[in-house]
Structure formats: C-alpha cells, structure tokens
N, C-alpha and C positions, 0 to 999 in steps of 0.2 A: 701774859701767857697763862692759859688755864690748864689744869691737870685733869685728865680723865680718871675719875675715881671708880669707874665700873670694874667689876671683877674680870680677870683674864684667866684663860685656861692655862694650867700649869704645864701642859704638854706642848700645845701649839701656839699659845699666846693669843688666841682669838678672843675678842671682846665679847663678854657675856651680858645678858640682861640683868638689871638689878632686881633683886627680890629679897624678902626677909630670909634670914638663915634657915629657920625651920622649913620654909617652903622649898628652898634650894636643896636641902638635905632630902626632903621627901621626894622631890622630882628627880634626884640623881645628879643635879648640877654641882653639888658640893659633896665631898666625901671626907669622913673623919678617919685619919690614919694616925695611930699612935698618939691620939689626943690633939692633933693639929688638923685644921680644916684646909682642904685644898679644893679649888674650883676646877671643873673640867667640862668639856663639851658633852652634852647629854647624849648617851648611846654611841659615842664616838671613840672614847679611849677606855681601856681596861684599867683595873687597879694595878696590874703589873706594870703597865706603861707609866703610870703615875709614880710608882715606887722607883722605877729606873731613872726618871727625871729628877726625883728628889735626891737620889744617891749619886747622880752623875757629877763628875768633876768638871767644873767650868773650863772652857778653853779660851784663853785670852791671847791676843797677839798685839804687838805694837802697831799702831796705825801707820807708822812710817815703813814697816816691813810687810804690811798686808798686801800691797800691790806688787811687791817684788817677786 
C-alpha cells in the first residue's frame, strides 16, 4: 500500500498539487497562521473558514453505533 504524500486542503480535504513551500505561500495555496502552515484550495476558502476548522472539536462516533 502506498501513501499519498500530496498536501490536502485543511477545510475540504481536497488533494492539492505539490510545489515548494515558498511558491505555495506566494500563490495562496498555503497560509501561515500563528506560525503554522496550513494548505487550502486557492481562492476557495477564507482565512476565517480555516480558523474555524483548526478550532473545531472533532466529532467521533463508534462504528457499531454509526448505522443505528
């Protein structure tokens, strides 16, 4: 099994093209928030959407109860 190491959008999990970090920052595909780098779809998600996803509480459920 191979792992896909391409970056993914932090908001919608879309697979993004690989490029050097300086280029990604210049094109708007990567954003620096509080000293951390997050990837996003270019011109699709706002910084506010990214902050909401970063601060969101994950919702987990048991697989046995997911279909119930």
